[in-house]
LUMDREN-858085 format. One record per residue (C-alpha): x, y, z; residue number from 0. Coordinates in nm, 4 decimals. Each point is the difference from the previous one (the first is absolute). Layout:
<rs>
{{X Y Z} NUM},
...
</rs>
This chain:
<rs>
{{-0.8313 -2.2198 -5.5890} 0},
{{-0.1525 0.0530 -0.3507} 1},
{{-0.1868 0.3222 -0.0634} 2},
{{0.0693 0.1192 0.3532} 3},
{{-0.0200 0.3680 0.0739} 4},
{{0.3273 0.1699 -0.0860} 5},
{{0.1138 0.3586 0.0404} 6},
{{-0.1391 0.2292 -0.2661} 7},
{{0.0855 0.3533 -0.0944} 8},
{{-0.1898 0.2180 0.2429} 9},
{{-0.1359 0.3305 -0.1254} 10},
{{-0.0270 0.2490 0.2813} 11},
{{-0.1914 0.3223 -0.0541} 12},
{{-0.0635 0.2504 0.2825} 13},
{{0.0474 -0.2826 0.2435} 14},
{{0.2178 -0.1709 0.2558} 15},
{{0.0151 -0.3782 -0.0109} 16},
{{0.0083 -0.1781 0.3315} 17},
{{0.0607 -0.3725 -0.0136} 18},
{{-0.0132 -0.1811 0.3363} 19},
{{0.1750 -0.3352 0.0102} 20},
{{-0.1230 -0.1943 0.3101} 21},
{{0.1440 0.1882 0.2964} 22},
{{0.2241 0.2085 -0.2236} 23},
{{-0.0731 0.3050 -0.2157} 24},
{{0.1597 0.0962 -0.3296} 25},
{{-0.0857 0.3461 -0.1219} 26},
{{0.0525 0.1005 -0.3601} 27},
{{-0.0349 0.3763 -0.0196} 28},
{{-0.1461 0.1540 -0.3114} 29},
{{-0.1268 0.3483 -0.0761} 30},
{{-0.1963 0.1448 0.2890} 31},
{{-0.3696 0.0518 -0.0349} 32},
{{0.0436 0.3387 0.1714} 33},
{{-0.0474 0.1812 -0.3288} 34},
{{-0.3087 0.1443 -0.1600} 35},
{{-0.2150 -0.2154 0.2278} 36},
{{0.0986 0.2020 0.3055} 37},
{{0.1249 0.3273 -0.1450} 38},
{{-0.2908 0.0701 -0.2280} 39},
{{0.2332 0.0437 -0.2974} 40},
{{-0.1098 -0.0955 -0.3475} 41},
{{-0.0057 -0.3656 -0.0955} 42},
{{0.3312 -0.1406 -0.1198} 43},
{{0.0065 -0.2213 -0.3045} 44},
{{0.0360 -0.3665 0.0981} 45},
{{0.3163 -0.0551 -0.1999} 46},
{{0.1833 0.2705 0.1957} 47},
{{-0.0775 -0.1591 0.3402} 48},
{{0.0719 -0.3592 -0.0902} 49},
{{0.3171 -0.2022 0.0043} 50},
{{0.0902 -0.3634 -0.0060} 51},
{{0.1600 -0.1919 0.2841} 52},
{{0.1154 -0.3592 -0.0040} 53},
{{-0.0131 -0.1712 0.3386} 54},
{{0.2277 -0.2897 0.0968} 55},
{{-0.1532 -0.3435 0.0360} 56},
{{-0.1269 -0.0189 0.3601} 57},
{{0.0501 -0.3079 0.2176} 58},
{{-0.2857 -0.2482 0.0096} 59},
{{-0.2330 0.0356 0.2965} 60},
{{-0.1354 -0.2797 0.2193} 61},
{{-0.2127 -0.0235 0.3118} 62},
{{-0.2043 -0.2252 0.2250} 63},
{{-0.3284 0.0326 0.1846} 64},
{{-0.2183 0.3100 -0.0109} 65},
{{0.1637 0.3351 -0.0429} 66},
{{-0.0098 0.3311 -0.1809} 67},
{{0.2158 -0.0535 -0.3048} 68},
{{0.1963 0.2737 -0.1733} 69},
{{0.1180 -0.0607 -0.3527} 70},
{{0.2748 0.0820 -0.2433} 71},
{{-0.1334 0.2410 -0.2621} 72},
{{0.0055 -0.1406 -0.3513} 73},
{{-0.1799 0.2773 -0.1892} 74},
{{-0.0796 0.3657 0.0269} 75},
{{-0.1280 0.1630 -0.3140} 76},
{{-0.2454 0.2631 -0.1190} 77},
{{-0.2468 -0.0901 -0.2735} 78},
{{-0.0986 0.2267 -0.2858} 79},
{{-0.3231 0.0913 0.1817} 80},
{{0.1890 0.1075 0.3147} 81},
{{-0.0712 -0.3140 0.2032} 82},
{{0.3004 -0.1239 0.1955} 83},
{{0.0669 -0.3694 0.0512} 84},
{{0.2111 -0.1815 0.2582} 85},
{{0.0845 -0.3677 0.0413} 86},
{{0.1651 -0.1578 0.3035} 87},
{{0.1432 -0.3484 0.0440} 88},
{{-0.0804 -0.0947 0.3604} 89},
{{0.1114 -0.3616 0.0430} 90},
{{0.1691 -0.2665 -0.2056} 91},
{{-0.2163 -0.3143 0.0130} 92},
{{0.2207 -0.3054 -0.0627} 93},
{{-0.2624 -0.2563 0.1093} 94},
{{-0.3279 0.1392 -0.1251} 95},
{{-0.2161 0.3046 0.0679} 96},
{{-0.0490 0.1706 0.3318} 97},
{{-0.3233 -0.0501 0.1926} 98},
{{-0.1601 0.3403 -0.0594} 99},
{{-0.0134 0.3763 0.0551} 100},
{{-0.1885 0.1403 0.2993} 101},
{{0.0668 0.3753 0.0102} 102},
{{0.1274 0.2769 -0.2265} 103},
{{0.2068 0.2995 0.1100} 104},
{{0.0887 0.3049 -0.2069} 105},
{{0.2942 0.1498 0.1850} 106},
{{-0.1271 -0.0322 0.3597} 107},
{{-0.3685 0.0308 -0.0910} 108},
{{-0.2094 -0.3152 0.0397} 109},
{{-0.2458 0.0108 -0.2897} 110},
{{-0.3052 -0.1991 -0.1014} 111},
{{-0.0897 -0.1193 -0.3473} 112},
{{-0.3114 -0.0289 -0.2097} 113},
{{0.1187 -0.2496 -0.2568} 114},
{{0.3374 0.1407 -0.0997} 115},
{{-0.0894 0.3631 0.0819} 116},
{{0.1448 0.1633 0.3114} 117},
{{-0.2702 0.1722 0.2028} 118},
{{0.0889 0.3586 0.0862} 119},
{{0.0821 0.0963 0.3583} 120},
{{-0.2124 0.2545 0.1909} 121},
{{0.2468 0.2828 -0.0667} 122},
{{-0.0152 -0.0578 -0.3758} 123},
{{0.3119 -0.2081 -0.0467} 124},
{{-0.0240 -0.2475 -0.2879} 125},
{{-0.3563 0.1154 -0.0742} 126},
{{-0.1353 -0.0504 -0.3433} 127},
{{-0.0193 -0.2778 -0.1042} 128},
{{0.3563 0.0805 -0.1040} 129},
{{0.2216 -0.2630 0.1658} 130},
{{-0.0045 -0.3698 -0.0880} 131},
{{0.1997 -0.2905 0.1374} 132},
{{0.0360 -0.3704 -0.0684} 133},
{{0.2321 -0.2914 0.0617} 134},
{{0.1114 -0.3449 -0.1099} 135},
{{0.0642 -0.2687 0.2626} 136},
{{0.3006 -0.1628 -0.1661} 137},
{{-0.1157 -0.2919 -0.2113} 138},
{{0.2741 -0.1801 -0.1882} 139},
{{-0.1558 0.1412 -0.3192} 140},
{{-0.1582 0.3388 0.0571} 141},
{{-0.1877 0.2464 -0.2232} 142},
{{0.1149 0.3511 -0.0836} 143},
{{-0.2075 0.2898 0.1325} 144},
{{-0.2273 0.0734 -0.2958} 145},
{{-0.0636 0.3624 0.0963} 146},
{{0.3740 0.0711 0.0131} 147},
{{0.0514 -0.1645 -0.3378} 148},
{{-0.2618 0.2400 -0.1376} 149},
{{0.1358 0.3068 0.1789} 150},
{{0.3660 -0.0585 -0.0814} 151},
{{0.0257 -0.1686 -0.3410} 152},
{{0.3498 -0.1158 -0.0740} 153},
{{0.1143 0.0655 0.3580} 154},
{{-0.2208 -0.2489 0.1845} 155},
{{-0.0925 -0.2908 -0.2227} 156},
{{-0.1838 -0.3303 0.0210} 157},
{{0.3417 -0.1553 0.0645} 158},
{{0.0332 0.1836 0.3328} 159},
{{-0.1872 -0.2734 0.1851} 160},
{{0.2003 -0.0219 0.3203} 161},
{{0.0012 -0.3794 0.0191} 162},
{{0.0478 -0.1201 0.3574} 163},
{{-0.0111 0.3521 0.1439} 164},
{{-0.2520 0.1498 0.2398} 165},
{{-0.0361 0.3430 -0.1567} 166},
{{-0.2341 0.2978 0.0027} 167},
{{-0.0825 0.3036 -0.2104} 168},
{{-0.1285 0.3502 0.0688} 169},
{{-0.1400 0.2481 -0.2524} 170},
{{-0.0829 0.3627 0.0748} 171},
{{-0.2118 0.2144 -0.2289} 172},
{{0.1005 0.3640 -0.0500} 173},
{{-0.1888 0.2791 0.1751} 174},
{{-0.0276 0.3741 -0.0487} 175},
{{0.2724 0.2054 0.1650} 176},
{{-0.2398 0.1530 0.2524} 177},
{{-0.1029 -0.3460 0.1241} 178},
{{0.3399 -0.1668 -0.0153} 179},
{{0.1075 0.0602 0.3605} 180},
{{-0.3392 -0.1093 0.1264} 181},
{{-0.0016 -0.3275 -0.1935} 182},
{{0.3750 -0.0673 0.0132} 183},
{{0.1252 0.1943 0.3070} 184},
{{0.3443 -0.1606 -0.0256} 185},
{{0.0255 0.0628 -0.3697} 186},
{{0.0855 -0.3005 -0.2096} 187},
{{0.1967 -0.1614 0.2809} 188},
{{-0.2506 -0.2773 0.0646} 189},
{{0.1339 -0.3418 0.0912} 190},
{{-0.2352 -0.2947 0.0240} 191},
{{0.0506 -0.2704 0.2624} 192},
{{-0.2177 -0.3058 0.0545} 193},
{{-0.0864 -0.1994 0.3112} 194},
{{-0.0086 -0.3597 -0.1146} 195},
{{0.0258 -0.3585 0.1141} 196},
{{0.3116 -0.1259 -0.1709} 197},
{{0.1326 -0.3496 -0.0699} 198},
{{-0.1743 -0.3294 0.0604} 199},
{{0.2073 -0.2455 0.2010} 200},
{{0.0331 -0.3756 0.0282} 201},
{{-0.1257 -0.1344 0.3336} 202},
{{0.1222 -0.3542 0.0810} 203},
{{-0.2904 -0.0429 0.2437} 204},
{{-0.2559 0.0286 -0.2803} 205},
{{-0.0343 -0.3235 -0.2009} 206},
{{-0.1538 0.1935 -0.2897} 207},
{{0.3241 0.1913 -0.0535} 208},
{{0.2350 -0.1399 -0.2633} 209},
{{0.3554 0.1292 0.0506} 210},
{{0.0531 -0.0110 -0.3759} 211},
{{-0.3240 0.1808 -0.0949} 212},
{{-0.0267 0.3581 0.1335} 213},
{{-0.3603 0.0167 -0.1233} 214},
{{-0.0922 -0.2201 0.2985} 215},
{{0.1645 0.2282 0.2574} 216},
{{-0.1751 0.2614 0.2155} 217},
{{0.0753 0.3499 0.1197} 218},
{{0.1156 0.0248 0.3602} 219},
{{0.1630 0.2325 0.2525} 220},
{{0.1730 -0.2955 0.1707} 221},
{{0.3625 0.1074 0.0437} 222},
{{0.1449 -0.3534 -0.0129} 223},
{{-0.1799 -0.0755 -0.3272} 224},
{{0.1409 0.3220 -0.1436} 225},
{{0.3488 -0.1330 0.0678} 226},
{{-0.0933 -0.3328 -0.1582} 227},
{{-0.1191 0.1888 -0.3126} 228},
{{0.3326 0.1812 -0.0079} 229},
{{0.1993 -0.3232 0.0036} 230},
{{-0.2257 -0.1822 -0.2470} 231},
{{-0.0660 0.2799 -0.2502} 232},
{{0.2551 0.2772 0.0403} 233},
{{0.3002 -0.2197 0.0785} 234},
{{-0.1171 -0.3084 -0.1859} 235},
{{0.0884 -0.2647 0.2594} 236},
{{-0.0834 -0.3483 -0.1194} 237},
{{-0.3171 -0.0957 0.1817} 238},
{{0.0538 -0.3754 -0.0157} 239},
{{0.3507 -0.0030 0.1458} 240},
{{0.0294 0.3182 0.2091} 241},
{{-0.3518 0.0659 0.1329} 242},
{{-0.2056 -0.3192 -0.0033} 243},
{{0.2255 -0.2036 0.2360} 244},
{{-0.0489 0.2669 0.2697} 245},
{{-0.3530 0.1066 -0.0927} 246},
{{-0.1098 -0.0679 0.3565} 247},
{{0.2187 0.2875 0.1185} 248},
{{-0.1779 0.2370 -0.2378} 249},
{{-0.3459 -0.1219 0.0953} 250},
{{0.0797 0.0437 0.3695} 251},
{{0.1408 0.3496 -0.0508} 252},
{{-0.3064 0.1005 -0.2022} 253},
{{-0.2289 -0.1279 0.2740} 254},
{{0.1882 0.2009 0.2621} 255},
{{-0.0463 0.3126 -0.2121} 256},
{{-0.3751 -0.0653 -0.0199} 257},
{{-0.0476 -0.0505 0.3741} 258},
{{-0.2501 0.2501 0.1460} 259},
{{0.1458 0.2487 0.2463} 260},
{{-0.2296 0.2087 0.2246} 261},
{{-0.0211 0.3764 -0.0500} 262},
{{-0.0456 0.2687 0.2630} 263},
{{-0.3138 0.1275 -0.1728} 264},
{{-0.1501 -0.3490 -0.0082} 265},
{{0.0091 -0.2685 -0.2628} 266},
{{0.3126 -0.1520 -0.1465} 267},
{{0.2405 0.0320 -0.2891} 268},
{{0.2343 -0.2529 -0.1660} 269},
{{0.3321 -0.0216 0.1772} 270},
{{0.2220 0.0969 -0.2931} 271},
{{-0.0930 0.1793 -0.3225} 272},
{{0.2238 0.1626 -0.2565} 273},
{{-0.0039 0.2572 -0.2793} 274},
{{0.3626 0.0084 -0.1126} 275},
{{0.0843 0.2003 -0.3130} 276},
{{0.3323 -0.0002 -0.1832} 277},
{{0.1572 0.0558 -0.3382} 278},
{{0.2342 -0.2091 -0.2113} 279},
{{0.3067 0.1978 0.1080} 280},
{{-0.0312 -0.1330 0.3566} 281},
{{0.2245 -0.2895 0.0995} 282},
{{-0.1832 -0.3304 0.0604} 283},
{{0.1357 -0.0268 0.3527} 284},
{{-0.1372 0.3427 0.0859} 285},
{{-0.3432 -0.0960 -0.1353} 286},
{{0.0018 -0.3183 0.2093} 287},
{{0.0871 0.2033 0.3093} 288},
{{-0.2896 0.2393 -0.0681} 289},
{{-0.2396 -0.2938 -0.0246} 290},
{{0.1393 -0.1752 0.3063} 291},
{{-0.0408 0.3211 0.2005} 292},
{{-0.3775 -0.0193 -0.0481} 293},
{{-0.0312 -0.3289 0.1908} 294},
{{0.3266 -0.0076 0.1946} 295},
{{0.0839 -0.2813 -0.2352} 296},
{{0.3059 -0.2198 -0.0160} 297},
{{0.1146 -0.1897 -0.3082} 298},
{{0.2992 -0.2072 -0.1029} 299},
{{0.1027 -0.2872 -0.2241} 300},
{{0.0285 -0.3364 0.1667} 301},
{{0.2681 -0.2594 -0.0722} 302},
{{-0.1939 -0.1162 -0.3073} 303},
{{-0.0307 0.3456 -0.1522} 304},
{{-0.3680 0.0399 0.0937} 305},
{{-0.1329 0.3388 0.1127} 306},
{{-0.1409 -0.0274 0.3512} 307},
{{-0.1944 0.2763 0.1734} 308},
{{-0.1252 0.0857 0.3481} 309},
{{-0.2463 0.2716 0.0978} 310},
{{0.0374 0.2256 0.3018} 311},
{{-0.1291 -0.2255 0.2751} 312},
{{0.1988 -0.2050 0.2470} 313},
{{-0.0271 -0.3746 -0.0581} 314},
{{0.1497 -0.2804 0.2034} 315},
{{0.3441 -0.0935 -0.1340} 316},
{{0.0457 -0.3278 -0.1829} 317},
{{0.3775 0.0332 -0.0341} 318},
{{0.2621 -0.0027 0.2739} 319},
{{0.3546 0.1301 0.0229} 320},
{{0.1938 -0.1394 0.2973} 321},
{{0.3601 -0.0307 0.1158} 322},
{{0.0601 -0.2888 -0.2396} 323},
{{-0.0659 0.2339 -0.2956} 324},
{{0.1923 0.3064 0.1159} 325},
{{0.3548 0.0561 -0.1253} 326},
{{0.0297 0.3528 0.1366} 327},
{{-0.2265 0.2666 0.1400} 328},
{{-0.0070 0.3575 0.1162} 329},
{{-0.2589 0.1499 0.2286} 330},
{{-0.1300 0.3394 0.0992} 331},
{{-0.2216 0.0707 0.2978} 332},
{{-0.0712 0.3654 -0.0654} 333},
{{-0.0848 0.2377 -0.2836} 334},
{{0.2377 0.2832 -0.0870} 335},
{{-0.1513 0.3432 0.0413} 336},
{{0.0485 0.0769 -0.3678} 337},
{{-0.2004 -0.3120 -0.0940} 338},
{{-0.2845 0.0374 0.2489} 339},
{{-0.3314 0.1407 -0.1237} 340},
{{-0.2678 0.1195 0.2405} 341},
{{-0.2243 0.1774 -0.2489} 342},
{{-0.1228 -0.1091 -0.3422} 343},
{{-0.1785 0.2636 -0.2071} 344},
{{-0.2822 -0.2027 -0.1538} 345},
{{-0.1217 0.0828 -0.3495} 346},
{{-0.2540 -0.1790 -0.2176} 347},
{{-0.1951 0.0325 -0.3257} 348},
{{-0.3296 0.1604 0.0996} 349},
{{-0.3234 -0.0341 -0.1948} 350},
{{-0.1436 0.2783 0.2181} 351},
{{0.2718 0.2335 -0.1300} 352},
{{-0.0482 -0.0687 -0.3703} 353},
{{0.2434 -0.2936 0.0122} 354},
{{0.2948 0.2129 0.1019} 355},
{{0.2675 -0.1095 0.2471} 356},
{{-0.0772 0.1622 0.3358} 357},
{{0.1347 -0.0184 0.3521} 358},
{{-0.1887 -0.1242 0.3033} 359},
{{0.0938 -0.0283 0.3661} 360},
{{0.3547 -0.1238 0.0476} 361},
{{0.0797 -0.3287 0.1709} 362},
{{0.2017 0.0935 0.3081} 363},
{{0.1736 -0.1780 0.2855} 364},
{{-0.0784 0.2549 0.2698} 365},
{{0.1880 -0.1965 0.2644} 366},
{{0.3239 0.0075 -0.1978} 367},
{{-0.0467 0.3672 -0.0875} 368},
{{-0.0434 0.0840 0.3684} 369},
{{0.2898 -0.2197 0.1091} 370},
{{0.2518 0.1329 -0.2510} 371},
{{-0.1350 0.3520 -0.0177} 372},
{{-0.0044 0.0218 -0.3778} 373},
{{-0.1914 -0.1040 -0.3087} 374},
{{0.1670 -0.2171 -0.2636} 375},
{{-0.2381 0.0082 -0.2929} 376},
{{-0.0249 -0.1693 -0.3365} 377},
{{-0.2513 0.0049 -0.2823} 378},
{{-0.2271 -0.2970 -0.0618} 379},
{{-0.2144 -0.0099 -0.3117} 380},
{{-0.1033 -0.3444 -0.1287} 381},
{{-0.2110 0.0398 -0.3135} 382},
{{-0.3231 -0.1175 0.1580} 383},
{{-0.3479 0.1601 0.0013} 384},
{{-0.0489 -0.0407 0.3761} 385},
{{0.1252 0.2131 0.2877} 386},
{{-0.0808 -0.2637 0.2680} 387},
{{0.1929 -0.2563 -0.2045} 388},
{{0.3060 0.2218 -0.0212} 389},
{{-0.0163 0.0605 0.3748} 390},
{{0.0026 -0.3770 0.0552} 391},
{{0.2931 -0.0268 -0.2377} 392},
{{0.1783 0.2820 0.1838} 393},
{{-0.0352 -0.1923 0.3248} 394},
{{0.1696 -0.3016 -0.1577} 395},
{{0.2723 0.2128 -0.1601} 396},
{{0.0856 0.1767 0.3254} 397},
{{0.0038 -0.3245 0.1989} 398},
{{0.2444 -0.1535 -0.2458} 399},
{{0.2190 0.3109 -0.0177} 400},
{{0.0246 0.0309 0.3780} 401},
{{0.0235 -0.3696 0.0896} 402},
{{0.2420 -0.0139 0.2971} 403},
{{0.1549 -0.3317 -0.1024} 404},
{{0.1467 -0.0635 -0.3420} 405},
{{0.3010 -0.1587 -0.1632} 406},
{{0.1703 -0.1676 -0.2967} 407},
{{0.0591 -0.3738 -0.0326} 408},
{{0.2009 -0.2122 -0.2424} 409},
{{-0.1274 -0.3568 -0.0354} 410},
{{0.1180 -0.3335 -0.1242} 411},
{{-0.1530 -0.1617 -0.3062} 412},
{{-0.2684 -0.1386 0.2317} 413},
{{-0.1302 0.3500 0.0608} 414},
{{-0.0081 0.1290 -0.3561} 415},
{{-0.3796 -0.0277 -0.0268} 416},
{{-0.0329 0.2767 0.2577} 417},
{{-0.0065 0.2460 -0.2918} 418},
{{-0.3448 -0.1217 -0.1069} 419},
{{-0.1585 0.0391 0.3453} 420},
{{-0.1159 0.3245 0.1552} 421},
{{-0.0484 -0.1158 0.3594} 422},
{{0.2328 -0.2545 0.1577} 423},
{{0.0644 -0.1616 0.3361} 424},
{{0.3457 0.1255 0.0964} 425},
{{0.2380 -0.1289 0.2677} 426},
{{0.3217 0.1962 0.0101} 427},
{{0.2249 -0.1847 0.2456} 428},
{{0.3725 0.0410 0.0429} 429},
{{0.2288 -0.1665 0.2591} 430},
{{-0.3026 -0.1166 0.1934} 431},
{{-0.1458 0.3507 0.0216} 432},
{{-0.3357 0.0642 -0.1655} 433},
{{-0.0054 0.3448 -0.1575} 434},
{{-0.3400 -0.0310 -0.1627} 435},
{{-0.2723 -0.2605 -0.0029} 436},
{{-0.3341 0.0696 -0.1623} 437},
{{-0.1724 0.1109 -0.3162} 438},
{{0.1976 0.2159 -0.2384} 439},
{{-0.0755 0.1706 -0.3295} 440},
{{0.2447 -0.0329 -0.2882} 441},
{{0.0480 0.3510 -0.1426} 442},
{{0.2740 -0.0593 -0.2548} 443},
{{0.2520 -0.2515 -0.1178} 444},
{{0.1936 -0.1693 -0.2759} 445},
{{0.1706 -0.3266 -0.0856} 446},
{{0.3387 -0.0650 0.1576} 447},
{{0.2133 -0.1777 -0.2553} 448},
{{0.2760 -0.0817 0.2490} 449},
{{-0.2214 -0.2020 0.2334} 450},
{{-0.2689 -0.0994 -0.2508} 451},
{{-0.2511 0.1481 0.2406} 452},
{{-0.1319 0.3521 0.0418} 453},
{{0.0722 0.3296 0.1676} 454},
{{-0.3113 0.1685 0.1359} 455},
{{-0.1058 0.2940 0.2159} 456},
{{-0.2690 -0.0457 0.2608} 457},
{{-0.2018 0.2011 0.2512} 458},
{{-0.2012 -0.1156 0.2984} 459},
{{-0.3732 -0.0360 -0.0612} 460},
{{-0.2298 0.2253 0.2001} 461},
{{-0.2932 -0.2254 0.0990} 462},
{{-0.2361 0.2987 0.0276} 463},
{{0.0585 0.1384 -0.3470} 464},
{{-0.3190 -0.1550 -0.1414} 465},
{{-0.2260 0.1099 0.2858} 466},
{{-0.2119 0.2981 -0.0991} 467},
{{-0.2409 0.2247 0.1886} 468},
{{-0.1633 0.2318 -0.2547} 469},
{{-0.1371 0.2301 0.2705} 470},
{{0.3474 0.0923 0.1235} 471},
{{0.2320 -0.0869 -0.2886} 472},
{{-0.1811 0.0902 -0.3215} 473},
{{0.0627 0.3721 0.0423} 474},
{{-0.1463 0.2871 -0.1983} 475},
{{0.0211 0.0191 -0.3791} 476},
{{0.0551 0.3218 -0.1899} 477},
{{-0.2914 0.2395 0.0534} 478},
{{-0.2461 0.0241 -0.2850} 479},
{{-0.1150 0.3476 -0.0997} 480},
{{-0.1519 0.1644 -0.3014} 481},
{{0.2532 0.1224 -0.2494} 482},
{{-0.0306 0.3727 -0.0716} 483},
{{-0.1643 0.0476 -0.3383} 484},
{{-0.1381 0.3063 -0.1660} 485},
{{-0.3629 0.0650 0.0859} 486},
{{-0.2226 0.0405 -0.3058} 487},
{{-0.0738 0.3647 -0.0716} 488},
{{-0.3598 0.0962 0.0769} 489},
{{-0.2066 0.1061 -0.2975} 490},
{{-0.0741 0.3745 0.0044} 491},
{{-0.3576 0.1137 0.0517} 492},
{{-0.1446 0.2905 -0.1991} 493},
{{-0.2078 0.2108 0.2375} 494},
{{-0.1418 0.2298 -0.2655} 495},
{{0.0399 0.0768 -0.3684} 496},
{{-0.1597 0.3087 -0.1542} 497},
{{0.0268 0.1869 -0.3271} 498},
{{0.1358 0.3544 0.0059} 499},
{{-0.0735 0.2210 -0.2999} 500},
{{0.2683 0.2513 -0.0829} 501},
{{0.0209 0.2521 -0.2819} 502},
{{0.2559 -0.2207 -0.1727} 503},
{{-0.1854 -0.3281 0.0494} 504},
{{-0.1086 -0.2587 0.2566} 505},
{{0.2042 -0.1534 0.2814} 506},
{{-0.0850 -0.2589 0.2633} 507},
{{0.0550 0.0772 0.3669} 508},
{{0.0787 -0.3219 0.1858} 509},
{{0.0255 -0.0502 0.3740} 510},
{{0.1679 -0.3214 0.1154} 511},
{{0.0452 -0.1631 0.3387} 512},
{{0.3779 -0.0688 0.0131} 513},
{{0.1923 -0.2503 0.2138} 514},
{{0.2041 0.1404 0.2857} 515},
{{0.3288 0.0316 -0.1872} 516},
{{0.2220 0.2875 -0.1057} 517},
{{0.1627 -0.1640 -0.3051} 518},
{{-0.2994 0.0048 -0.2348} 519},
{{-0.0080 0.0794 -0.3691} 520},
{{-0.3530 0.0190 -0.1397} 521},
{{-0.1277 -0.1129 -0.3379} 522},
{{-0.3316 0.0587 -0.1762} 523},
{{-0.1533 -0.1110 -0.3269} 524},
{{-0.3301 0.0565 -0.1767} 525},
{{-0.1961 -0.1096 -0.3023} 526},
{{-0.3396 0.0623 -0.1514} 527},
{{-0.2442 -0.2557 0.1345} 528},
{{-0.0037 -0.3050 -0.2248} 529},
{{0.3431 0.0652 -0.1541} 530},
{{0.2217 -0.3058 -0.0363} 531},
{{0.3208 0.1533 0.1362} 532},
{{0.0979 0.2536 0.2612} 533},
{{0.1775 0.3209 -0.0780} 534},
{{0.3594 0.0651 0.0995} 535},
{{0.0744 -0.0069 0.3714} 536},
{{0.0433 0.3386 0.1638} 537},
{{0.2614 0.0286 0.2754} 538},
{{-0.0176 0.2181 0.3112} 539},
{{0.3397 -0.0115 0.1684} 540},
{{-0.0199 0.3130 0.2150} 541},
{{-0.3287 -0.0493 0.1820} 542},
{{0.0295 0.0891 0.3671} 543},
{{-0.1128 -0.2802 0.2290} 544},
{{-0.3294 0.0675 0.1647} 545},
{{-0.3486 -0.1247 0.0696} 546},
{{-0.1454 -0.0103 -0.2615} 547},
{{0.2188 0.0530 -0.3078} 548},
{{-0.1345 0.2243 -0.2775} 549},
{{0.0860 -0.0700 -0.3640} 550},
{{-0.0981 0.1956 -0.3114} 551},
{{-0.0464 -0.2219 -0.3054} 552},
{{-0.0311 0.1542 -0.3394} 553},
{{-0.0703 0.1189 -0.2475} 554},
{{-0.2833 -0.2489 -0.0505} 555},
{{-0.2639 -0.0173 -0.2739} 556},
{{-0.3032 0.2232 0.0521} 557},
{{-0.3571 -0.1227 -0.0049} 558},
{{0.0996 -0.3625 0.0593} 559},
{{-0.0171 -0.2693 0.2625} 560},
{{0.3646 -0.0198 0.1067} 561},
{{0.1507 -0.2875 0.2008} 562},
{{0.2915 0.0768 0.2312} 563},
{{0.2311 -0.2118 0.2192} 564},
{{0.2916 0.0829 0.2295} 565},
{{0.2965 -0.1956 0.1359} 566},
{{0.3170 0.0797 0.1888} 567},
{{0.3602 -0.1129 0.0139} 568},
{{0.2262 -0.0236 0.3058} 569},
{{0.3682 0.0634 0.0462} 570},
{{0.1113 -0.3614 -0.0505} 571},
{{-0.1487 -0.0012 -0.3510} 572},
{{-0.3227 -0.1887 0.0649} 573},
{{-0.3262 0.1308 -0.1437} 574},
{{-0.3446 -0.0603 0.1450} 575},
{{-0.2934 -0.1403 -0.1899} 576},
{{-0.2213 0.2517 -0.1754} 577},
{{-0.2973 0.1297 0.1954} 578},
{{-0.3553 -0.0933 -0.0801} 579},
{{-0.1254 0.1909 -0.3037} 580},
{{-0.1820 0.3273 0.0630} 581},
{{-0.2280 0.1323 -0.2749} 582},
{{-0.0412 0.3760 -0.0406} 583},
{{-0.2420 0.1810 -0.2302} 584},
{{0.1848 0.2927 -0.1519} 585},
{{-0.1857 0.3153 -0.1029} 586},
{{-0.0273 0.1108 -0.3613} 587},
{{0.2637 0.2410 -0.1227} 588},
{{-0.0603 0.3637 0.0975} 589},
{{-0.1890 0.2192 -0.2450} 590},
{{0.2348 0.2451 -0.1725} 591},
</rs>
């Protein structure tokens, strides 16, 4: 891809670089910021706290639906004016730009923007305006970030366009040491992630969609259409010969995914949505399985090499396997204890939990647990944004896993098409004895080159698997609670400020109403009324806590109107805002 983002030399000063790649995290450790910022030592020259690190080329990132996307870091550098700049590549966009960005996170803080400026949080984080963000949606020909070109001449150039890449940048202005922990409480370890609607998909049900023109496609959460995008774009299947002849299968599967399903709280939701994320190191078969898991999908190539698909809903069979097709068969009318599952721990991608993967109420077979006196548990985490959906999927998974009747059949050439059908009418008869007669689900198979037919595994279909009572089966999602965040420090209130004349000059006696804490360090500053700048901050580290706190400020100019303010710091390094200004008239100097 021409002019795509490539790894650059990363300059790390007093920082730790954290690059999150989808569900994975790669940490490149640099010099710790626990230096003069926290110890109060003198400032270190930039060149002595800076080194260069070259990162390996990360895998390309991809994803469907709506999700919080984490990127591979392409740049971390510090400009001559102290501003730091970061660039992340979030998604490779092989068929045009993503739909759009909806939310911005800095670490785990959801932030709001005014233009490109991050609005500070109540406790002072990111206050300023000091922090700016922006993004590109992944056009085939993109434009370099102009502000980064200006900040980092020769490092980030007009040629760093990021063609076909959904990317984002973050810049952070420097702050004084005393305000650093308040504005950047985690130091320079700030990783940006973006909630965005990703790729647009072809929908065969929409006559306005041209399979050969992605500009006509639309964004969707439909899990079947995500799989179709994967085959058409990521795997490059020929639409005319491998998709079009079976396009009805895809349209039907997409319609099943869009069917409204009632919710316990009222209303409905689409039956099957997806938000699968992966990187280019993942095997194609594993990606397909992740996508199929979102709609209990089933896919295979038919005898003509076309890719058929079925969504997770029982349909009446249109294909039959009977005694005339069966060469050999084996049957099982029980499930081994080691294969039985009576609890599935259900996880899902939760918007209410900042798009993290969380765990809701497990899907359990209480009857089996009681009968056998033990719990056989397994994890279950389709990449979907819906807990009720994953509970419905868990019901289907458990029914299939614990089906009491199952077997393996080898067919003649007349039965080879069984591999392109999910549900079949099966009659397993031997020596006049009927071992199974009814609907069966094909759960695996391959061609048999000895018979010219197929070998396939089957399980009995549970007719109740699609019934759903949200009141009793939906369960309880993960509880939603407020994340613990630092409360903003209250601004101190000056109760009184008076001038005190001493033989050696004039001081100010200040009384302040303190917060109820024992870890306070007090600060004061003054200036002559009308002066442009404040004098140096005075520090009071050994003031006993009490109500109120008394501070002596001085020496101050005599016979002037003097402005004074106070502030305090707490043990975690944060500093309050300065108090409202108090004006004190100081007496003239004493007569000798």
